[in-house]
MDTraj code that builds the backbone (N, CA, C; nanometers):
import mdtraj as md
import numpy as np

residues = "MET MET SER VAL LYS GLU ILE ASN THR VAL GLN LYS PRO ILE VAL LEU ILE ASP LYS SER LEU ASP PHE PHE ASN GLY LYS VAL LEU PHE PRO GLU LYS LEU SER LYS ALA ASN GLU MET LEU LYS ASN ILE GLY LEU PRO LYS ILE ASN GLU SER SER GLU ILE GLU ASN ALA HIS LYS".split()
xyz = np.array([
    [0.0837, -0.1174, 0.0000],
    [0.0000, 0.0000, 0.0000],
    [0.0884, 0.1241, 0.0000],
    [0.0462, 0.2267, -0.0692],
    [0.1233, 0.3499, -0.0784],
    [0.0845, 0.4446, 0.0352],
    [0.1827, 0.5236, 0.0767],
    [0.1525, 0.6237, 0.1787],
    [0.0847, 0.7433, 0.1127],
    [0.0276, 0.8304, 0.1931],
    [-0.0420, 0.9483, 0.1411],
    [0.0558, 1.0370, 0.0649],
    [0.1767, 1.0500, 0.1154],
    [0.2776, 1.1336, 0.0496],
    [0.3108, 1.0779, -0.0890],
    [0.3255, 0.9452, -0.0998],
    [0.3546, 0.8833, -0.2290],
    [0.2375, 0.9006, -0.3251],
    [0.1161, 0.8866, -0.2760],
    [-0.0024, 0.9011, -0.3606],
    [-0.0111, 1.0427, -0.4152],
    [0.0195, 1.1424, -0.3335],
    [0.0117, 1.2810, -0.3774],
    [0.1159, 1.3153, -0.4830],
    [0.2274, 1.2426, -0.4884],
    [0.3322, 1.2738, -0.5854],
    [0.3211, 1.1916, -0.7129],
    [0.2383, 1.0913, -0.7150],
    [0.2216, 1.0075, -0.8335],
    [0.1442, 1.0853, -0.9395],
    [0.1919, 1.0819, -1.0636],
    [0.1286, 1.1557, -1.1718],
    [0.0125, 1.0784, -1.2347],
    [0.0130, 0.9482, -1.2226],
    [-0.0920, 0.8661, -1.2824],
    [-0.2055, 0.8477, -1.1822],
    [-0.3288, 0.8427, -1.2314],
    [-0.4398, 0.8180, -1.1393],
    [-0.4354, 0.6743, -1.0872],
    [-0.4791, 0.6556, -0.9659],
    [-0.4828, 0.5227, -0.9056],
    [-0.6228, 0.4662, -0.9252],
    [-0.6300, 0.3528, -0.9933],
    [-0.7585, 0.2911, -1.0241],
    [-0.7541, 0.1464, -0.9777],
    [-0.8510, 0.1078, -0.8995],
    [-0.8650, -0.0311, -0.8586],
    [-0.9813, -0.0917, -0.9353],
    [-0.9561, -0.2026, -1.0027],
    [-1.0596, -0.2689, -1.0816],
    [-1.1171, -0.3831, -0.9993],
    [-1.2482, -0.3854, -0.9903],
    [-1.3182, -0.4872, -0.9131],
    [-1.3047, -0.6222, -0.9833],
    [-1.2537, -0.7219, -0.9130],
    [-1.2313, -0.8551, -0.9706],
    [-1.3618, -0.9256, -1.0073],
    [-1.4737, -0.8838, -0.9491],
    [-1.6011, -0.9481, -0.9819],
    [-1.6431, -0.9178, -1.1258],
    [-1.5828, -0.8155, -1.1869],
    [-1.6148, -0.7829, -1.3262],
    [-1.5550, -0.8836, -1.4240],
    [-1.4621, -0.9687, -1.3778],
    [-1.4050, -1.0719, -1.4642],
    [-1.5127, -1.1667, -1.5161],
    [-1.6247, -1.1713, -1.4480],
    [-1.7376, -1.2545, -1.4901],
    [-1.7828, -1.2177, -1.6311],
    [-1.7679, -1.0903, -1.6699],
    [-1.8161, -1.0424, -1.7987],
    [-1.7138, -1.0564, -1.9115],
    [-1.5925, -1.1034, -1.8825],
    [-1.4921, -1.1203, -1.9876],
    [-1.5417, -1.2180, -2.0934],
    [-1.5297, -1.1790, -2.2183],
    [-1.5689, -1.2658, -2.3285],
    [-1.7170, -1.2640, -2.3604],
    [-1.7967, -1.1862, -2.2869],
    [-1.9399, -1.1781, -2.3128],
    [-1.9723, -1.0464, -2.3815],
    [-2.0592, -1.0515, -2.4805],
    [-2.1050, -0.9304, -2.5476],
    [-2.2305, -0.8835, -2.4758],
    [-2.2205, -0.7680, -2.4100],
    [-2.3329, -0.7189, -2.3309],
    [-2.4337, -0.6420, -2.4150],
    [-2.3875, -0.5774, -2.5223],
    [-2.4749, -0.4968, -2.6072],
    [-2.4529, -0.5367, -2.7530],
    [-2.5097, -0.6494, -2.7976],
    [-2.4822, -0.6983, -2.9331],
    [-2.5287, -0.6026, -3.0427],
    [-2.6390, -0.5303, -3.0208],
    [-2.6876, -0.4373, -3.1236],
    [-2.5875, -0.3241, -3.1440],
    [-2.5374, -0.2698, -3.0348],
    [-2.4407, -0.1600, -3.0443],
    [-2.3092, -0.2086, -3.1041],
    [-2.2686, -0.3303, -3.0710],
    [-2.1457, -0.3858, -3.1264],
    [-2.1568, -0.4041, -3.2765],
    [-2.2689, -0.4564, -3.3235],
    [-2.2858, -0.4760, -3.4677],
    [-2.2921, -0.3420, -3.5401],
    [-2.3554, -0.2419, -3.4793],
    [-2.3615, -0.1086, -3.5398],
    [-2.2216, -0.0464, -3.5481],
    [-2.1432, -0.0595, -3.4413],
    [-2.0069, -0.0054, -3.4405],
    [-1.9196, -0.0763, -3.5430],
    [-1.9319, -0.2080, -3.5538],
    [-1.8538, -0.2825, -3.6529],
    [-1.8920, -0.2422, -3.7945],
    [-2.0203, -0.2199, -3.8187],
    [-2.0667, -0.1766, -3.9508],
    [-2.0105, -0.0383, -3.9844],
    [-2.0112, 0.0527, -3.8872],
    [-1.9565, 0.1865, -3.9104],
    [-1.8069, 0.1800, -3.9398],
    [-1.7344, 0.0969, -3.8671],
    [-1.5911, 0.0827, -3.8927],
    [-1.5648, 0.0231, -4.0299],
    [-1.6519, -0.0689, -4.0718],
    [-1.6363, -0.1297, -4.2034],
    [-1.6581, -0.0261, -4.3132],
    [-1.7589, 0.0600, -4.2967],
    [-1.7918, 0.1596, -4.3988],
    [-1.6984, 0.2799, -4.3955],
    [-1.6705, 0.3309, -4.2776],
    [-1.5945, 0.4552, -4.2644],
    [-1.4467, 0.4277, -4.2410],
    [-1.4155, 0.3332, -4.1572],
    [-1.2768, 0.3024, -4.1246],
    [-1.2236, 0.3916, -4.0142],
    [-1.0987, 0.3690, -3.9807],
    [-1.0331, 0.4485, -3.8776],
    [-0.9624, 0.5667, -3.9423],
    [-0.9471, 0.6775, -3.8700],
    [-0.8784, 0.7937, -3.9280],
    [-0.7301, 0.7658, -3.9479],
    [-0.6735, 0.8264, -4.0510],
    [-0.5304, 0.8150, -4.0773],
    [-0.4575, 0.9075, -3.9807],
    [-0.3491, 0.8596, -3.9233],
    [-0.2726, 0.9392, -3.8278],
    [-0.1324, 0.9592, -3.8838],
    [-0.0912, 1.0853, -3.8909],
    [0.0439, 1.1176, -3.9348],
    [0.1375, 1.1104, -3.8155],
    [0.2621, 1.0701, -3.8403],
    [0.3591, 1.0647, -3.7318],
    [0.3860, 1.2036, -3.6771],
    [0.3877, 1.3048, -3.7628],
    [0.4169, 1.4409, -3.7169],
    [0.3065, 1.4925, -3.6251],
    [0.1810, 1.4586, -3.6537],
    [0.0719, 1.5044, -3.5674],
    [0.0760, 1.4333, -3.4326],
    [0.1208, 1.3081, -3.4302],
    [0.1338, 1.2364, -3.3035],
    [0.2393, 1.3021, -3.2163],
    [0.3502, 1.3425, -3.2775],
    [0.4585, 1.4055, -3.2025],
    [0.4130, 1.5410, -3.1496],
    [0.3426, 1.6187, -3.2317],
    [0.2939, 1.7499, -3.1890],
    [0.1961, 1.7366, -3.0729],
    [0.1063, 1.6389, -3.0803],
    [0.0076, 1.6202, -2.9738],
    [0.0726, 1.5713, -2.8448],
    [0.1806, 1.4964, -2.8558],
    [0.2479, 1.4441, -2.7374],
    [0.3168, 1.5546, -2.6589],
    [0.3560, 1.6615, -2.7274],
    [0.4277, 1.7704, -2.6606],
    [0.3351, 1.8763, -2.6040],
    [0.2059, 1.8626, -2.6197],
    [0.1114, 1.9630, -2.5677],
    [0.0813, 1.9394, -2.4231],
])
top = md.Topology()
chain = top.add_chain()
for i, resn in enumerate(residues, 1):
    res = top.add_residue(resn, chain, resSeq=i)
    for name in ("N", "CA", "C"):
        top.add_atom(name, md.element.get_by_symbol(name[0]), res)
traj = md.Trajectory(xyz[None], top)
């Protein structure tokens, strides 16, 4: 366990994931939304990313 001083100096957020959620691994909870998202990705695709724009965004 981290002390309060260590927690205050950490730059990343501390997130604890509930192990009971492992029950849902591999299950599709919203099949209609999943099929709609897959259809949109098939038709539209993912945006093209330039290496220069990635570098610029990383320095902001």
